[in-house]
N, CA, C and O atoms as CSV, one atom per row, in Angstrom:
chain,resi,resn,atom,element,x,y,z
A,1,UNK,N,N,-5.849,-19.478,-7.879
A,1,UNK,CA,C,-5.037,-18.908,-7.663
A,1,UNK,C,C,-5.502,-16.847,-7.536
A,1,UNK,O,O,-6.274,-16.256,-8.291
A,2,UNK,N,N,-5.020,-16.469,-6.809
A,2,UNK,CA,C,-5.852,-14.802,-6.411
A,2,UNK,C,C,-5.180,-13.750,-7.421
A,2,UNK,O,O,-4.311,-14.251,-8.135
A,3,UNK,N,N,-5.440,-12.309,-7.616
A,3,UNK,CA,C,-4.588,-11.923,-8.042
A,3,UNK,C,C,-5.165,-10.649,-7.919
A,3,UNK,O,O,-6.244,-10.193,-8.299
A,4,UNK,N,N,-3.517,-9.823,-6.855
A,4,UNK,CA,C,-3.498,-8.517,-5.648
A,4,UNK,C,C,-2.100,-8.402,-6.565
A,4,UNK,O,O,-1.378,-9.069,-7.305
A,5,UNK,N,N,-2.321,-6.417,-5.683
A,5,UNK,CA,C,-1.685,-5.259,-6.771
A,5,UNK,C,C,-0.213,-5.515,-4.951
A,5,UNK,O,O,-0.203,-6.262,-3.973
A,6,UNK,N,N,0.696,-4.408,-5.465
A,6,UNK,CA,C,0.996,-4.417,-4.719
A,6,UNK,C,C,2.046,-3.113,-4.495
A,6,UNK,O,O,3.080,-3.419,-5.089
A,7,UNK,N,N,2.212,-1.649,-3.816
A,7,UNK,CA,C,2.311,-0.401,-4.783
A,7,UNK,C,C,3.567,-0.968,-3.835
A,7,UNK,O,O,3.508,-1.731,-2.871
A,8,UNK,N,N,5.288,-0.008,-4.755
A,8,UNK,CA,C,6.202,-0.349,-3.474
A,8,UNK,C,C,7.046,0.708,-3.833
A,8,UNK,O,O,7.249,1.158,-4.960
A,9,UNK,N,N,7.578,1.103,-2.623
A,9,UNK,CA,C,7.741,2.790,-2.973
A,9,UNK,C,C,9.119,2.494,-1.565
A,9,UNK,O,O,9.058,1.738,-0.595
A,10,UNK,N,N,10.490,3.639,-2.097
A,10,UNK,CA,C,11.725,2.883,-1.433
A,10,UNK,C,C,11.923,3.871,-0.324
A,10,UNK,O,O,12.430,4.991,-0.394
A,11,UNK,N,N,11.481,3.310,0.601
A,11,UNK,CA,C,12.429,3.583,1.831
A,11,UNK,C,C,13.474,4.358,2.472
A,11,UNK,O,O,14.448,4.623,1.767
A,12,UNK,N,N,13.466,4.712,3.491
A,12,UNK,CA,C,15.642,5.152,3.992
A,12,UNK,C,C,16.344,4.200,3.439
A,12,UNK,O,O,17.039,4.410,2.444
A,13,UNK,N,N,16.199,2.480,4.299
A,13,UNK,CA,C,16.910,1.525,3.936
A,13,UNK,C,C,16.276,0.584,2.629
A,13,UNK,O,O,16.935,0.145,1.687
A,14,UNK,N,N,14.464,0.370,2.917
A,14,UNK,CA,C,14.334,-0.973,2.332
A,14,UNK,C,C,13.462,-0.051,1.256
A,14,UNK,O,O,13.596,1.166,1.131
A,15,UNK,N,N,12.454,-0.965,0.435
A,15,UNK,CA,C,11.558,-1.198,-0.107
A,15,UNK,C,C,10.552,-1.232,0.455
A,15,UNK,O,O,10.547,-1.934,1.467
A,16,UNK,N,N,9.174,-0.467,0.059
A,16,UNK,CA,C,7.593,-0.770,1.232
A,16,UNK,C,C,6.957,-1.910,0.353
A,16,UNK,O,O,7.462,-2.108,-0.753
A,17,UNK,N,N,6.143,-2.493,0.661
A,17,UNK,CA,C,5.124,-2.521,-0.408
A,17,UNK,C,C,3.643,-2.733,0.005
A,17,UNK,O,O,3.466,-3.129,1.157
A,18,UNK,N,N,2.871,-2.586,-0.551
A,18,UNK,CA,C,1.514,-2.049,-0.298
A,18,UNK,C,C,-0.409,-3.036,-0.806
A,18,UNK,O,O,-1.535,-2.808,-1.249
A,19,UNK,N,N,-0.068,-3.450,-0.610
A,19,UNK,CA,C,-1.640,-4.068,-0.744
A,19,UNK,C,C,-2.808,-3.384,-0.852
A,19,UNK,O,O,-3.718,-3.938,-0.235
A,20,UNK,N,N,-3.120,-2.371,-1.415
A,20,UNK,CA,C,-4.440,-1.608,-1.602
A,20,UNK,C,C,-5.893,-2.433,-1.205
A,20,UNK,O,O,-6.973,-2.070,-0.739
A,21,UNK,N,N,-5.159,-4.109,-1.769
A,21,UNK,CA,C,-6.508,-4.538,-1.072
A,21,UNK,C,C,-7.170,-4.927,-0.114
A,21,UNK,O,O,-8.357,-5.186,0.082
A,22,UNK,N,N,-6.273,-4.939,0.455
A,22,UNK,CA,C,-6.174,-5.803,2.240
A,22,UNK,C,C,-5.866,-4.638,3.020
A,22,UNK,O,O,-5.926,-4.455,4.236
A,23,UNK,N,N,-5.522,-3.882,2.070
A,23,UNK,CA,C,-4.174,-3.635,3.681
A,23,UNK,C,C,-3.513,-3.491,4.055
A,23,UNK,O,O,-3.533,-2.837,5.097
A,24,UNK,N,N,-2.051,-4.105,3.388
A,24,UNK,CA,C,-1.676,-4.788,4.346
A,24,UNK,C,C,0.142,-4.453,3.342
A,24,UNK,O,O,0.656,-4.704,2.252
A,25,UNK,N,N,0.444,-3.810,4.545
A,25,UNK,CA,C,2.601,-3.964,4.333
A,25,UNK,C,C,3.355,-4.645,4.725
A,25,UNK,O,O,3.448,-5.399,5.694
A,26,UNK,N,N,3.914,-4.377,3.956
A,26,UNK,CA,C,5.574,-5.128,4.446
A,26,UNK,C,C,6.598,-4.317,3.628
A,26,UNK,O,O,6.320,-3.364,2.900
A,27,UNK,N,N,8.065,-4.933,3.895
A,27,UNK,CA,C,9.380,-4.586,3.774
A,27,UNK,C,C,10.375,-5.432,3.539
A,27,UNK,O,O,10.520,-6.510,4.115
A,28,UNK,N,N,11.285,-4.854,2.463
A,28,UNK,CA,C,12.640,-5.694,1.904
A,28,UNK,C,C,13.507,-4.861,1.359
A,28,UNK,O,O,13.337,-3.689,1.020
A,29,UNK,N,N,14.528,-5.586,1.288
A,29,UNK,CA,C,16.305,-4.429,1.411
A,29,UNK,C,C,15.750,-4.560,-0.350
A,29,UNK,O,O,15.941,-3.684,-1.194
A,30,UNK,N,N,15.099,-5.774,-0.566
A,30,UNK,CA,C,15.533,-5.279,-2.244
A,30,UNK,C,C,14.080,-5.328,-3.025
A,30,UNK,O,O,13.423,-6.001,-2.231
A,31,UNK,N,N,13.124,-4.982,-4.206
A,31,UNK,CA,C,11.418,-5.300,-4.404
A,31,UNK,C,C,11.451,-6.307,-4.428
A,31,UNK,O,O,10.376,-6.667,-3.948
A,32,UNK,N,N,12.219,-7.451,-4.783
A,32,UNK,CA,C,11.331,-8.556,-4.699
A,32,UNK,C,C,11.298,-9.063,-3.143
A,32,UNK,O,O,10.234,-9.432,-2.647
A,33,UNK,N,N,12.344,-9.062,-2.507
A,33,UNK,CA,C,12.360,-9.154,-0.677
A,33,UNK,C,C,10.401,-8.887,-0.564
A,33,UNK,O,O,9.338,-9.490,-0.416
A,34,UNK,N,N,10.920,-7.715,-0.737
A,34,UNK,CA,C,9.571,-6.905,-0.357
A,34,UNK,C,C,7.790,-7.206,-0.457
A,34,UNK,O,O,6.705,-7.001,0.088
A,35,UNK,N,N,8.737,-8.078,-2.010
A,35,UNK,CA,C,6.847,-8.679,-2.698
A,35,UNK,C,C,6.547,-10.280,-2.256
A,35,UNK,O,O,5.422,-10.769,-2.354
A,36,UNK,N,N,7.837,-11.101,-1.704
A,36,UNK,CA,C,7.545,-11.737,-1.498
A,36,UNK,C,C,6.648,-11.670,0.079
A,36,UNK,O,O,5.506,-12.027,0.369
A,37,UNK,N,N,7.611,-11.125,0.786
A,37,UNK,CA,C,6.987,-10.719,2.318
A,37,UNK,C,C,5.697,-10.267,2.437
A,37,UNK,O,O,4.888,-10.305,3.364
A,38,UNK,N,N,5.653,-9.746,1.097
A,38,UNK,CA,C,4.016,-9.212,1.075
A,38,UNK,C,C,2.969,-10.424,0.884
A,38,UNK,O,O,2.082,-10.964,1.544
A,39,UNK,N,N,3.484,-10.534,-0.215
A,39,UNK,CA,C,2.513,-12.302,-0.799
A,39,UNK,C,C,2.960,-12.927,0.499
A,39,UNK,O,O,2.096,-13.796,0.384
A,40,UNK,N,N,3.421,-13.178,1.387
A,40,UNK,CA,C,3.685,-13.895,3.151
A,40,UNK,C,C,2.534,-13.485,3.527
A,40,UNK,O,O,1.739,-14.300,3.994
A,41,UNK,N,N,2.229,-12.259,3.415
A,41,UNK,CA,C,1.741,-11.780,4.714
A,41,UNK,C,C,0.308,-10.689,4.511
A,41,UNK,O,O,-0.033,-9.774,5.260
A,42,UNK,N,N,-0.324,-11.142,3.286
A,42,UNK,CA,C,-1.200,-11.253,2.728
A,42,UNK,C,C,-2.259,-12.278,2.605
A,42,UNK,O,O,-3.486,-12.373,2.636
A,43,UNK,N,N,-0.977,-13.150,2.420
A,43,UNK,CA,C,-1.770,-14.617,3.022
A,43,UNK,C,C,-2.670,-14.809,4.501
A,43,UNK,O,O,-3.809,-15.215,4.727
A,44,UNK,N,N,-1.447,-14.254,5.460
A,44,UNK,CA,C,-1.683,-15.422,6.220
A,44,UNK,C,C,-3.242,-13.906,6.467
A,44,UNK,O,O,-4.431,-14.180,6.632
A,45,UNK,N,N,-2.838,-12.926,6.425
A,45,UNK,CA,C,-4.051,-11.408,6.347
A,45,UNK,C,C,-5.482,-12.855,6.337
A,45,UNK,O,O,-6.122,-13.281,7.299
A,46,UNK,N,N,-5.567,-13.334,4.628
A,46,UNK,CA,C,-5.929,-13.607,4.234
A,46,UNK,C,C,-6.907,-14.823,5.280
A,46,UNK,O,O,-8.137,-14.798,5.249
A,47,UNK,N,N,-6.305,-15.603,5.960
A,47,UNK,CA,C,-5.816,-17.323,5.903
A,47,UNK,C,C,-6.657,-15.999,7.404
A,47,UNK,O,O,-7.810,-15.742,7.059
A,48,UNK,N,N,-6.354,-15.411,8.506
A,48,UNK,CA,C,-7.090,-15.253,9.348
A,48,UNK,C,C,-8.418,-14.754,9.629
A,48,UNK,O,O,-9.117,-14.916,10.630
A,49,UNK,N,N,-8.711,-13.898,8.189
A,49,UNK,CA,C,-9.354,-12.406,7.927
A,49,UNK,C,C,-11.158,-12.823,7.112
A,49,UNK,O,O,-12.359,-12.653,7.322
A,50,UNK,N,N,-9.719,-13.765,5.623
A,50,UNK,CA,C,-11.207,-13.847,4.858
A,50,UNK,C,C,-10.200,-13.399,3.664
A,50,UNK,O,O,-8.988,-13.404,3.446
A,51,UNK,N,N,-11.600,-12.944,2.911
A,51,UNK,CA,C,-10.803,-12.692,1.130
A,51,UNK,C,C,-11.775,-11.476,1.175
A,51,UNK,O,O,-12.927,-11.388,1.600
A,52,UNK,N,N,-10.576,-10.172,0.349
A,52,UNK,CA,C,-11.478,-9.142,1.064
A,52,UNK,C,C,-12.965,-9.172,0.648
A,52,UNK,O,O,-13.590,-10.228,0.551
A,53,UNK,N,N,-13.670,-7.556,0.330
A,53,UNK,CA,C,-15.123,-7.646,-0.307
A,53,UNK,C,C,-14.707,-5.866,-0.671
A,53,UNK,O,O,-14.564,-5.100,0.282
A,54,UNK,N,N,-14.562,-5.410,-1.971
A,54,UNK,CA,C,-14.300,-4.202,-1.771
A,54,UNK,C,C,-15.537,-3.717,-3.583
A,54,UNK,O,O,-15.623,-4.591,-4.446
A,55,UNK,N,N,-16.122,-2.635,-3.750
A,55,UNK,CA,C,-16.382,-2.056,-4.055
A,55,UNK,C,C,-17.679,-3.557,-4.425
A,55,UNK,O,O,-18.503,-3.231,-5.280
A,56,UNK,N,N,-17.776,-4.351,-4.122
A,56,UNK,CA,C,-18.885,-5.430,-4.988
A,56,UNK,C,C,-18.341,-6.012,-6.098
A,56,UNK,O,O,-19.017,-6.585,-6.953
A,57,UNK,N,N,-16.336,-5.813,-6.149
A,57,UNK,CA,C,-16.414,-7.174,-6.199
A,57,UNK,C,C,-14.282,-7.039,-7.453
A,57,UNK,O,O,-14.283,-6.361,-8.481
A,58,UNK,N,N,-13.292,-7.584,-7.117
A,58,UNK,CA,C,-12.310,-7.466,-7.565
A,58,UNK,C,C,-11.137,-6.230,-7.426
A,58,UNK,O,O,-10.169,-6.075,-6.681
A,59,UNK,N,N,-11.736,-5.434,-8.535
A,59,UNK,CA,C,-10.936,-3.797,-8.977
A,59,UNK,C,C,-10.834,-3.476,-8.235
A,59,UNK,O,O,-11.431,-3.364,-7.164
A,60,UNK,N,N,-9.641,-3.136,-8.845
A,60,UNK,CA,C,-8.822,-1.856,-7.303
A,60,UNK,C,C,-8.086,-0.379,-8.772
A,60,UNK,O,O,-7.368,-0.731,-9.708
A,61,UNK,N,N,-8.313,0.389,-8.658
A,61,UNK,CA,C,-7.680,1.775,-9.317
A,61,UNK,C,C,-6.242,2.679,-8.146
A,61,UNK,O,O,-6.010,2.962,-6.970
A,62,UNK,N,N,-5.752,2.770,-9.298
A,62,UNK,CA,C,-4.427,3.537,-8.301
A,62,UNK,C,C,-4.616,4.742,-10.003
A,62,UNK,O,O,-4.157,4.833,-11.141
A,63,UNK,N,N,-5.715,5.499,-8.976
A,63,UNK,CA,C,-5.726,6.764,-9.533
A,63,UNK,C,C,-4.079,8.342,-8.950
A,63,UNK,O,O,-3.400,8.092,-7.954
A,64,UNK,N,N,-3.788,9.788,-9.827
A,64,UNK,CA,C,-3.226,10.303,-9.579
A,64,UNK,C,C,-3.703,11.417,-9.409
A,64,UNK,O,O,-4.621,11.860,-10.099
A,65,UNK,N,N,-3.204,11.975,-8.559
A,65,UNK,CA,C,-4.282,13.433,-8.811
A,65,UNK,C,C,-3.343,14.152,-8.216
A,65,UNK,O,O,-2.340,13.624,-7.736
A,66,UNK,N,N,-3.721,16.290,-8.162
A,66,UNK,CA,C,-2.995,17.014,-8.271
A,66,UNK,C,C,-3.522,17.977,-6.880
A,66,UNK,O,O,-4.725,17.955,-6.620
A,67,UNK,N,N,-2.503,18.882,-5.934
A,67,UNK,CA,C,-3.241,19.241,-4.882
A,67,UNK,C,C,-2.210,20.966,-5.148
A,67,UNK,O,O,-1.015,21.210,-5.310
A,68,UNK,N,N,-3.489,21.831,-5.071
A,68,UNK,CA,C,-2.934,23.079,-5.462
A,68,UNK,C,C,-2.190,23.512,-3.730
A,68,UNK,O,O,-2.568,23.268,-2.585
A,69,UNK,N,N,-1.090,24.189,-4.258
A,69,UNK,CA,C,-0.619,24.637,-2.743
A,69,UNK,C,C,-1.164,25.695,-2.971
A,69,UNK,O,O,-1.665,25.754,-4.094
A,70,UNK,N,N,-1.301,26.802,-2.187
A,70,UNK,CA,C,-2.154,28.293,-1.883
A,70,UNK,C,C,-0.921,28.819,-1.332
A,70,UNK,O,O,-1.328,29.765,-0.658
A,71,UNK,N,N,0.704,28.769,-1.173
A,71,UNK,CA,C,1.177,29.189,-0.526
A,71,UNK,C,C,1.258,28.915,1.368
A,71,UNK,O,O,0.556,28.106,1.974
A,72,UNK,N,N,2.372,29.894,2.032
A,72,UNK,CA,C,2.376,29.041,3.270
A,72,UNK,C,C,1.489,29.580,3.949
A,72,UNK,O,O,0.814,30.596,3.789
A,73,UNK,N,N,1.553,28.672,4.869
A,73,UNK,CA,C,0.404,28.684,5.977
A,73,UNK,C,C,1.037,30.556,6.887
A,73,UNK,O,O,2.183,30.958,7.089
A,74,UNK,N,N,-0.296,31.212,7.193
A,74,UNK,CA,C,0.416,32.749,7.943
A,74,UNK,C,C,1.232,31.722,9.548
A,74,UNK,O,O,1.174,30.496,9.630
A,75,UNK,N,N,1.848,32.554,10.516
A,75,UNK,CA,C,3.350,33.195,11.626
A,75,UNK,C,C,2.541,33.648,12.107
A,75,UNK,O,O,2.043,34.738,11.826
A,76,UNK,N,N,1.989,32.344,13.581
A,76,UNK,CA,C,1.978,32.610,14.728
A,76,UNK,C,C,2.016,34.195,14.760
A,76,UNK,O,O,2.659,35.071,14.182
A,77,UNK,N,N,1.085,34.140,15.649
A,77,UNK,CA,C,0.826,35.295,16.613
A,77,UNK,C,C,0.784,35.307,17.573
A,77,UNK,O,O,-0.088,34.603,18.081
A,78,UNK,N,N,1.634,36.056,18.422
A,78,UNK,CA,C,1.455,35.670,20.342
A,78,UNK,C,C,1.916,36.693,20.665
A,78,UNK,O,O,2.037,36.966,21.859
């Protein structure tokens, strides 16, 4: 059994689950449903496309970063 990552975000009406190793997305009305649907989608992806090879290993890195906001854009001159 292979291990994969699920990144889950709350949408307007459903939870959205992303598997970054294969770039597959699914959704569900609960976190559990979103993960179950993602498992099925990833399984189908692997069945069709094969196992992913990323950076020579199975490691996935999730990194947070900040972006400086330098202010609003200039108004359009017309």
